[in-house]
TORVOVEX-373480 format. One record per residue: residue in three letters; x, y, z of N, C-alpha, C, O in turn. Coordinates in Angstrom, 3 decimals, m for minus. Layout:
<atoms>
<residu:ALA	n.east:X	n.north:Y	n.up:Z	ca.east:X	ca.north:Y	ca.up:Z	c.east:X	c.north:Y	c.up:Z	o.east:X	o.north:Y	o.up:Z> $
...
</atoms>
This chain:
<atoms>
<residu:MET	n.east:m77.849	n.north:m12.419	n.up:m48.741	ca.east:m76.773	ca.north:m12.352	ca.up:m47.777	c.east:m76.368	c.north:m13.777	c.up:m47.409	o.east:m77.225	o.north:m14.615	o.up:m47.127> $
<residu:THR	n.east:m75.098	n.north:m14.044	n.up:m47.412	ca.east:m74.624	ca.north:m15.381	ca.up:m47.069	c.east:m74.286	c.north:m15.444	c.up:m45.591	o.east:m73.871	o.north:m14.456	o.up:m44.986> $
<residu:ALA	n.east:m74.473	n.north:m16.619	n.up:m45.028	ca.east:m74.165	ca.north:m16.812	ca.up:m43.614	c.east:m72.660	c.north:m16.930	c.up:m43.425	o.east:m71.948	o.north:m17.410	o.up:m44.308> $
<residu:LEU	n.east:m72.193	n.north:m16.497	n.up:m42.290	ca.east:m70.783	ca.north:m16.655	ca.up:m41.959	c.east:m70.518	c.north:m18.135	c.up:m41.707	o.east:m71.379	o.north:m18.838	o.up:m41.178> $
<residu:PRO	n.east:m69.327	n.north:m18.616	n.up:m42.084	ca.east:m69.054	ca.north:m20.046	ca.up:m41.931	c.east:m68.933	c.north:m20.503	c.up:m40.478	o.east:m69.102	o.north:m21.688	o.up:m40.192> $
<residu:PHE	n.east:m68.650	n.north:m19.600	n.up:m39.575	ca.east:m68.505	ca.north:m19.935	ca.up:m38.153	c.east:m69.438	c.north:m19.051	c.up:m37.336	o.east:m69.777	o.north:m17.939	o.up:m37.743> $
<residu:ARG	n.east:m69.838	n.north:m19.552	n.up:m36.199	ca.east:m70.547	ca.north:m18.760	ca.up:m35.204	c.east:m69.582	c.north:m18.487	c.up:m34.063	o.east:m68.571	o.north:m19.174	o.up:m33.917> $
<residu:ALA	n.east:m69.894	n.north:m17.491	n.up:m33.264	ca.east:m69.063	ca.north:m17.202	ca.up:m32.089	c.east:m69.892	c.north:m17.434	c.up:m30.837	o.east:m71.052	o.north:m17.031	o.up:m30.756> $
<residu:ARG	n.east:m69.280	n.north:m18.084	n.up:m29.874	ca.east:m69.896	ca.north:m18.301	ca.up:m28.564	c.east:m68.924	c.north:m17.808	c.up:m27.510	o.east:m67.708	o.north:m17.941	o.up:m27.655> $
<residu:LEU	n.east:m69.465	n.north:m17.244	n.up:m26.463	ca.east:m68.638	ca.north:m16.714	ca.up:m25.386	c.east:m68.766	c.north:m17.585	c.up:m24.149	o.east:m69.847	o.north:m18.081	o.up:m23.832> $
<residu:SER	n.east:m67.650	n.north:m17.766	n.up:m23.456	ca.east:m67.703	ca.north:m18.462	ca.up:m22.177	c.east:m68.543	c.north:m17.620	c.up:m21.218	o.east:m68.778	o.north:m16.436	o.up:m21.459> $
<residu:THR	n.east:m68.983	n.north:m18.235	n.up:m20.148	ca.east:m69.790	ca.north:m17.516	ca.up:m19.163	c.east:m69.047	c.north:m16.303	c.up:m18.628	o.east:m69.628	o.north:m15.228	o.up:m18.479> $
<residu:GLU	n.east:m67.766	n.north:m16.476	n.up:m18.341	ca.east:m66.968	ca.north:m15.374	ca.up:m17.796	c.east:m66.837	c.north:m14.232	c.up:m18.799	o.east:m66.946	o.north:m13.062	o.up:m18.431> $
<residu:ALA	n.east:m66.602	n.north:m14.576	n.up:m20.072	ca.east:m66.472	ca.north:m13.545	ca.up:m21.106	c.east:m67.798	c.north:m12.811	c.up:m21.297	o.east:m67.820	o.north:m11.585	o.up:m21.412> $
<residu:ALA	n.east:m68.894	n.north:m13.551	n.up:m21.331	ca.east:m70.204	ca.north:m12.923	ca.up:m21.500	c.east:m70.531	c.north:m11.991	c.up:m20.333	o.east:m71.120	o.north:m10.929	o.up:m20.533> $
<residu:THR	n.east:m70.157	n.north:m12.378	n.up:m19.135	ca.east:m70.388	ca.north:m11.529	ca.up:m17.966	c.east:m69.613	c.north:m10.223	c.up:m18.086	o.east:m70.143	o.north:m9.157	o.up:m17.771> $
<residu:LEU	n.east:m68.364	n.north:m10.295	n.up:m18.538	ca.east:m67.584	ca.north:m9.070	ca.up:m18.746	c.east:m68.222	c.north:m8.171	c.up:m19.792	o.east:m68.272	o.north:m6.954	o.up:m19.617> $
<residu:VAL	n.east:m68.707	n.north:m8.757	n.up:m20.873	ca.east:m69.345	ca.north:m7.959	ca.up:m21.924	c.east:m70.555	c.north:m7.231	c.up:m21.360	o.east:m70.763	o.north:m6.053	o.up:m21.651> $
<residu:ARG	n.east:m71.352	n.north:m7.922	n.up:m20.557	ca.east:m72.577	ca.north:m7.319	ca.up:m20.009	c.east:m72.314	c.north:m6.308	c.up:m18.903	o.east:m73.063	o.north:m5.341	o.up:m18.770> $
<residu:THR	n.east:m71.271	n.north:m6.506	n.up:m18.108	ca.east:m71.130	ca.north:m5.693	ca.up:m16.897	c.east:m69.964	c.north:m4.709	c.up:m16.884	o.east:m69.983	o.north:m3.743	o.up:m16.121> $
<residu:VAL	n.east:m68.944	n.north:m4.941	n.up:m17.722	ca.east:m67.736	ca.north:m4.120	ca.up:m17.624	c.east:m67.474	c.north:m3.293	c.up:m18.876	o.east:m67.111	o.north:m2.121	o.up:m18.771> $
<residu:LEU	n.east:m67.650	n.north:m3.872	n.up:m20.042	ca.east:m67.270	ca.north:m3.186	ca.up:m21.277	c.east:m68.187	c.north:m2.013	c.up:m21.591	o.east:m69.391	o.north:m2.056	o.up:m21.339> $
<residu:THR	n.east:m67.592	n.north:m0.971	n.up:m22.145	ca.east:m68.378	ca.north:0.173	ca.up:m22.617	c.east:m69.037	c.north:m0.189	c.up:m23.941	o.east:m68.693	o.north:m1.202	o.up:m24.548> $
<residu:ASP	n.east:m69.970	n.north:0.623	n.up:m24.386	ca.east:m70.637	ca.north:0.377	ca.up:m25.671	c.east:m69.621	c.north:0.360	c.up:m26.810	o.east:m69.727	o.north:m0.455	o.up:m27.726> $
<residu:ASP	n.east:m68.637	n.north:1.258	n.up:m26.755	ca.east:m67.608	ca.north:1.306	ca.up:m27.791	c.east:m66.765	c.north:0.022	c.up:m27.785	o.east:m66.447	o.north:m0.512	o.up:m28.847> $
<residu:GLN	n.east:m66.411	n.north:m0.463	n.up:m26.618	ca.east:m65.636	ca.north:m1.698	ca.up:m26.526	c.east:m66.438	c.north:m2.892	c.up:m27.048	o.east:m65.892	o.north:m3.766	o.up:m27.721> $
<residu:VAL	n.east:m67.718	n.north:m2.924	n.up:m26.737	ca.east:m68.571	ca.north:m4.008	ca.up:m27.236	c.east:m68.631	c.north:m3.964	c.up:m28.761	o.east:m68.572	o.north:m5.007	o.up:m29.412> $
<residu:LYS	n.east:m68.747	n.north:m2.775	n.up:m29.332	ca.east:m68.782	ca.north:m2.634	ca.up:m30.795	c.east:m67.464	c.north:m3.088	c.up:m31.413	o.east:m67.466	o.north:m3.780	o.up:m32.430> $
<residu:GLN	n.east:m66.334	n.north:m2.706	n.up:m30.809	ca.east:m65.034	ca.north:m3.139	ca.up:m31.313	c.east:m64.907	c.north:m4.653	c.up:m31.270	o.east:m64.423	o.north:m5.269	o.up:m32.219> $
<residu:LEU	n.east:m65.343	n.north:m5.250	n.up:m30.169	ca.east:m65.291	ca.north:m6.706	ca.up:m30.039	c.east:m66.204	c.north:m7.378	c.up:m31.055	o.east:m65.822	o.north:m8.373	o.up:m31.671> $
<residu:GLN	n.east:m67.397	n.north:m6.844	n.up:m31.234	ca.east:m68.326	ca.north:m7.406	ca.up:m32.204	c.east:m67.736	c.north:m7.358	c.up:m33.615	o.east:m67.808	o.north:m8.345	o.up:m34.347> $
<residu:ASP	n.east:m67.159	n.north:m6.230	n.up:m34.000	ca.east:m66.544	ca.north:m6.105	ca.up:m35.321	c.east:m65.407	c.north:m7.113	c.up:m35.490	o.east:m65.280	o.north:m7.741	o.up:m36.541> $
<residu:ALA	n.east:m64.586	n.north:m7.264	n.up:m34.457	ca.east:m63.462	ca.north:m8.209	ca.up:m34.521	c.east:m63.956	c.north:m9.651	c.up:m34.606	o.east:m63.398	o.north:m10.458	o.up:m35.349> $
<residu:LEU	n.east:m65.000	n.north:m9.973	n.up:m33.847	ca.east:m65.545	ca.north:m11.335	ca.up:m33.905	c.east:m66.191	c.north:m11.631	c.up:m35.249	o.east:m66.124	o.north:m12.761	o.up:m35.730> $
<residu:GLU	n.east:m66.810	n.north:m10.639	n.up:m35.855	ca.east:m67.381	ca.north:m10.841	ca.up:m37.196	c.east:m66.268	c.north:m11.137	c.up:m38.203	o.east:m66.428	o.north:m11.990	o.up:m39.077> $
<residu:ARG	n.east:m65.162	n.north:m10.445	n.up:m38.081	ca.east:m64.005	ca.north:m10.738	ca.up:m38.940	c.east:m63.508	c.north:m12.160	c.up:m38.694	o.east:m63.191	o.north:m12.891	o.up:m39.632> $
<residu:ALA	n.east:m63.445	n.north:m12.539	n.up:m37.423	ca.east:m62.979	ca.north:m13.884	ca.up:m37.070	c.east:m63.960	c.north:m14.950	c.up:m37.548	o.east:m63.531	o.north:m16.024	o.up:m37.970> $
<residu:MET	n.east:m65.250	n.north:m14.686	n.up:m37.496	ca.east:m66.229	ca.north:m15.667	ca.up:m37.966	c.east:m66.113	c.north:m15.873	c.up:m39.467	o.east:m66.327	o.north:m16.981	o.up:m39.959> $
<residu:ALA	n.east:m65.779	n.north:m14.820	n.up:m40.197	ca.east:m65.605	ca.north:m14.927	ca.up:m41.646	c.east:m64.318	c.north:m15.665	c.up:m41.996	o.east:m64.275	o.north:m16.418	o.up:m42.968> $
<residu:ASP	n.east:m63.265	n.north:m15.449	n.up:m41.201	ca.east:m61.975	ca.north:m16.101	ca.up:m41.433	c.east:m61.300	c.north:m16.301	c.up:m40.079	o.east:m60.563	o.north:m15.425	o.up:m39.627> $
<residu:PRO	n.east:m61.540	n.north:m17.445	n.up:m39.421	ca.east:m61.031	ca.north:m17.656	ca.up:m38.069	c.east:m59.515	c.north:m17.564	c.up:m37.945	o.east:m59.000	o.north:m17.310	o.up:m36.856> $
<residu:TRP	n.east:m58.803	n.north:m17.765	n.up:m39.033	ca.east:m57.343	ca.north:m17.735	ca.up:m38.981	c.east:m56.779	c.north:m16.348	c.up:m39.294	o.east:m55.567	o.north:m16.187	o.up:m39.439> $
<residu:SER	n.east:m57.663	n.north:m15.344	n.up:m39.398	ca.east:m57.207	ca.north:m13.990	ca.up:m39.723	c.east:m56.488	c.north:m13.327	c.up:m38.549	o.east:m55.684	o.north:m12.417	o.up:m38.753> $
<residu:TRP	n.east:m56.765	n.north:m13.770	n.up:m37.329	ca.east:m56.087	ca.north:m13.231	ca.up:m36.159	c.east:m54.907	c.north:m14.126	c.up:m35.824	o.east:m54.947	o.north:m15.325	o.up:m36.100> $
<residu:PRO	n.east:m53.857	n.north:m13.567	n.up:m35.236	ca.east:m52.645	ca.north:m14.371	ca.up:m34.967	c.east:m52.872	c.north:m15.398	c.up:m33.867	o.east:m53.747	o.north:m15.234	o.up:m33.017> $
<residu:PRO	n.east:m52.062	n.north:m16.471	n.up:m33.899	ca.east:m52.148	ca.north:m17.455	ca.up:m32.812	c.east:m51.644	c.north:m16.860	c.up:m31.499	o.east:m50.860	o.north:m15.911	o.up:m31.481> $
<residu:SER	n.east:m52.113	n.north:m17.442	n.up:m30.413	ca.east:m51.650	ca.north:m17.005	ca.up:m29.094	c.east:m50.182	c.north:m17.336	c.up:m28.927	o.east:m49.672	o.north:m18.292	o.up:m29.513> $
<residu:ASP	n.east:m49.517	n.north:m16.537	n.up:m28.124	ca.east:m48.116	ca.north:m16.812	ca.up:m27.806	c.east:m48.051	c.north:m17.969	c.up:m26.827	o.east:m48.934	o.north:m18.142	o.up:m25.987> $
<residu:GLY	n.east:m47.025	n.north:m18.735	n.up:m26.944	ca.east:m46.821	ca.north:m19.832	ca.up:m26.007	c.east:m46.418	c.north:m21.094	c.up:m26.735	o.east:m47.028	o.north:m21.479	o.up:m27.733> $
<residu:GLU	n.east:m45.406	n.north:m21.716	n.up:m26.233	ca.east:m44.895	ca.north:m22.919	ca.up:m26.879	c.east:m45.827	c.north:m24.109	c.up:m26.705	o.east:m45.818	o.north:m25.019	o.up:m27.534> $
<residu:ASP	n.east:m46.627	n.north:m24.124	n.up:m25.651	ca.east:m47.477	ca.north:m25.264	ca.up:m25.358	c.east:m48.858	c.north:m25.185	c.up:m26.013	o.east:m49.656	o.north:m26.113	o.up:m25.878> $
<residu:LEU	n.east:m49.146	n.north:m24.104	n.up:m26.711	ca.east:m50.466	ca.north:m23.919	ca.up:m27.297	c.east:m50.448	c.north:m24.243	c.up:m28.785	o.east:m49.484	o.north:m23.933	o.up:m29.484> $
<residu:ASP	n.east:m51.521	n.north:m24.871	n.up:m29.264	ca.east:m51.579	ca.north:m25.132	ca.up:m30.699	c.east:m52.163	c.north:m23.912	c.up:m31.419	o.east:m52.632	o.north:m22.969	o.up:m30.781> $
<residu:ASP	n.east:m52.130	n.north:m23.943	n.up:m32.750	ca.east:m52.533	ca.north:m22.741	ca.up:m33.484	c.east:m54.040	c.north:m22.576	c.up:m33.617	o.east:m54.492	o.north:m21.648	o.up:m34.287> $
<residu:SER	n.east:m54.836	n.north:m23.452	n.up:m32.997	ca.east:m56.283	ca.north:m23.247	ca.up:m33.011	c.east:m56.705	c.north:m22.218	c.up:m31.960	o.east:m57.860	o.north:m21.793	o.up:m31.946> $
<residu:ILE	n.east:m55.783	n.north:m21.814	n.up:m31.081	ca.east:m56.065	ca.north:m20.758	ca.up:m30.109	c.east:m55.545	c.north:m19.451	c.up:m30.694	o.east:m54.348	o.north:m19.291	o.up:m30.934> $
<residu:ARG	n.east:m56.461	n.north:m18.528	n.up:m30.916	ca.east:m56.133	ca.north:m17.251	ca.up:m31.543	c.east:m56.391	c.north:m16.116	c.up:m30.587	o.east:m57.139	o.north:m16.263	o.up:m29.620> $
<residu:GLN	n.east:m55.767	n.north:m14.969	n.up:m30.857	ca.east:m55.968	ca.north:m13.802	ca.up:m29.999	c.east:m56.372	c.north:m12.591	c.up:m30.829	o.east:m55.845	o.north:m12.340	o.up:m31.913> $
<residu:ILE	n.east:m57.308	n.north:m11.867	n.up:m30.286	ca.east:m57.742	ca.north:m10.602	ca.up:m30.863	c.east:m57.213	c.north:m9.515	c.up:m29.942	o.east:m57.566	o.north:m9.477	o.up:m28.764> $
<residu:VAL	n.east:m56.383	n.north:m8.643	n.up:m30.458	ca.east:m55.823	ca.north:m7.562	ca.up:m29.650	c.east:m56.425	c.north:m6.254	c.up:m30.148	o.east:m56.226	o.north:m5.849	o.up:m31.293> $
<residu:LEU	n.east:m57.162	n.north:m5.608	n.up:m29.256	ca.east:m57.806	ca.north:m4.331	ca.up:m29.540	c.east:m57.235	c.north:m3.283	c.up:m28.586	o.east:m56.554	o.north:m3.642	o.up:m27.626> $
<residu:PRO	n.east:m57.494	n.north:m2.010	n.up:m28.825	ca.east:m56.904	ca.north:m0.982	ca.up:m27.965	c.east:m57.208	c.north:m1.156	c.up:m26.475	o.east:m56.360	o.north:m0.861	o.up:m25.632> $
<residu:ASP	n.east:m58.412	n.north:m1.635	n.up:m26.145	ca.east:m58.808	ca.north:m1.716	ca.up:m24.745	c.east:m58.961	c.north:m3.132	c.up:m24.206	o.east:m59.207	o.north:m3.308	o.up:m23.013> $
<residu:LEU	n.east:m58.821	n.north:m4.143	n.up:m25.055	ca.east:m59.011	ca.north:m5.495	ca.up:m24.563	c.east:m58.327	c.north:m6.529	c.up:m25.441	o.east:m57.976	o.north:m6.270	o.up:m26.592> $
<residu:ILE	n.east:m58.150	n.north:m7.706	n.up:m24.860	ca.east:m57.590	ca.north:m8.847	ca.up:m25.578	c.east:m58.569	c.north:m9.997	c.up:m25.404	o.east:m59.003	o.north:m10.290	o.up:m24.290> $
<residu:ALA	n.east:m58.912	n.north:m10.644	n.up:m26.504	ca.east:m59.794	ca.north:m11.808	ca.up:m26.468	c.east:m59.042	c.north:m13.012	c.up:m27.017	o.east:m58.324	o.north:m12.900	o.up:m28.010> $
<residu:HIS	n.east:m59.204	n.north:m14.145	n.up:m26.383	ca.east:m58.636	ca.north:m15.397	ca.up:m26.874	c.east:m59.793	c.north:m16.311	c.up:m27.253	o.east:m60.756	o.north:m16.458	o.up:m26.500> $
<residu:TYR	n.east:m59.686	n.north:m16.919	n.up:m28.421	ca.east:m60.728	ca.north:m17.852	ca.up:m28.836	c.east:m60.111	c.north:m19.113	c.up:m29.406	o.east:m58.976	o.north:m19.116	o.up:m29.882> $
<residu:VAL	n.east:m60.887	n.north:m20.184	n.up:m29.346	ca.east:m60.486	ca.north:m21.478	ca.up:m29.880	c.east:m61.341	c.north:m21.737	c.up:m31.116	o.east:m62.550	o.north:m21.504	o.up:m31.105> $
<residu:ILE	n.east:m60.708	n.north:m22.218	n.up:m32.175	ca.east:m61.429	ca.north:m22.563	ca.up:m33.397	c.east:m61.893	c.north:m24.012	c.up:m33.276	o.east:m61.075	o.north:m24.922	o.up:m33.150> $
<residu:LEU	n.east:m63.205	n.north:m24.220	n.up:m33.313	ca.east:m63.798	ca.north:m25.553	ca.up:m33.256	c.east:m64.488	c.north:m25.813	c.up:m34.596	o.east:m65.668	o.north:m25.497	o.up:m34.755> $
<residu:PRO	n.east:m63.760	n.north:m26.387	n.up:m35.563	ca.east:m64.277	ca.north:m26.489	ca.up:m36.926	c.east:m65.227	c.north:m27.655	c.up:m37.177	o.east:m65.792	o.north:m27.758	o.up:m38.266> $
<residu:ASP	n.east:m65.415	n.north:m28.530	n.up:m36.201	ca.east:m66.196	ca.north:m29.732	ca.up:m36.456	c.east:m67.689	c.north:m29.443	c.up:m36.599	o.east:m68.265	o.north:m28.676	o.up:m35.828> $
<residu:PRO	n.east:m68.303	n.north:m30.077	n.up:m37.606	ca.east:m69.760	ca.north:m29.973	ca.up:m37.769	c.east:m70.459	c.north:m30.644	c.up:m36.590	o.east:m69.800	o.north:m31.388	o.up:m35.864> $
<residu:PRO	n.east:m71.698	n.north:m30.436	n.up:m36.368	ca.east:m72.622	ca.north:m29.783	ca.up:m37.278	c.east:m72.607	c.north:m28.258	c.up:m37.190	o.east:m73.102	o.north:m27.588	o.up:m38.096> $
<residu:VAL	n.east:m72.048	n.north:m27.698	n.up:m36.114	ca.east:m72.035	ca.north:m26.239	ca.up:m35.974	c.east:m70.609	c.north:m25.775	c.up:m35.699	o.east:m70.209	o.north:m25.678	o.up:m34.539> $
<residu:PRO	n.east:m69.822	n.north:m25.482	n.up:m36.761	ca.east:m68.484	ca.north:m24.947	ca.up:m36.532	c.east:m68.592	c.north:m23.604	c.up:m35.803	o.east:m69.423	o.north:m22.766	o.up:m36.152> $
<residu:HIS	n.east:m67.758	n.north:m23.413	n.up:m34.805	ca.east:m67.834	ca.north:m22.147	ca.up:m34.087	c.east:m66.501	c.north:m21.764	c.up:m33.446	o.east:m65.556	o.north:m22.549	o.up:m33.364> $
<residu:LEU	n.east:m66.488	n.north:m20.531	n.up:m33.005	ca.east:m65.366	ca.north:m19.986	ca.up:m32.253	c.east:m65.821	c.north:m19.891	c.up:m30.807	o.east:m66.900	o.north:m19.370	o.up:m30.524> $
<residu:TRP	n.east:m65.019	n.north:m20.383	n.up:m29.912	ca.east:m65.335	ca.north:m20.329	ca.up:m28.489	c.east:m64.427	c.north:m19.281	c.up:m27.867	o.east:m63.221	o.north:m19.495	o.up:m27.745> $
<residu:VAL	n.east:m65.000	n.north:m18.145	n.up:m27.471	ca.east:m64.235	ca.north:m17.077	ca.up:m26.829	c.east:m64.040	c.north:m17.500	c.up:m25.377	o.east:m64.980	o.north:m17.518	o.up:m24.583> $
<residu:ILE	n.east:m62.792	n.north:m17.839	n.up:m25.054	ca.east:m62.526	ca.north:m18.412	ca.up:m23.739	c.east:m62.122	c.north:m17.373	c.up:m22.702	o.east:m62.376	o.north:m17.563	o.up:m21.513> $
<residu:THR	n.east:m61.497	n.north:m16.279	n.up:m23.126	ca.east:m61.105	ca.north:m15.242	ca.up:m22.169	c.east:m61.225	c.north:m13.861	c.up:m22.794	o.east:m61.060	o.north:m13.689	o.up:m24.002> $
<residu:LEU	n.east:m61.511	n.north:m12.897	n.up:m21.958	ca.east:m61.436	ca.north:m11.475	ca.up:m22.309	c.east:m60.619	c.north:m10.802	c.up:m21.225	o.east:m60.862	o.north:m11.005	o.up:m20.036> $
<residu:THR	n.east:m59.656	n.north:m10.006	n.up:m21.634	ca.east:m58.857	ca.north:m9.241	ca.up:m20.687	c.east:m59.047	c.north:m7.768	c.up:m21.005	o.east:m58.743	o.north:m7.323	o.up:m22.112> $
<residu:VAL	n.east:m59.546	n.north:m7.019	n.up:m20.045	ca.east:m59.740	ca.north:m5.593	ca.up:m20.224	c.east:m58.453	c.north:m4.893	c.up:m19.790	o.east:m57.947	o.north:m5.115	o.up:m18.690> $
<residu:LEU	n.east:m57.936	n.north:m4.045	n.up:m20.678	ca.east:m56.673	ca.north:m3.342	ca.up:m20.392	c.east:m56.930	c.north:m2.015	c.up:m19.679	o.east:m55.985	o.north:m1.293	o.up:m19.362> $
</atoms>
């Protein structure tokens, strides 16, 4: 099994929402989406907004929206999940 090229890290606020608010199904949906993003960080569309660069991406799921920043620099390239919005 090969390792994914990126890791995902959640901000404190996002991690708190995952632990306290999201249902098991929502957590599974988010996990699946983040695994896709870790394999190809540019697979999700960029966030809307003229002032934002394309390293900020958004994951839109039926019950939530996640925004993450692509941090490609070594030694540990990762995705930083900066916000989660529960719909």
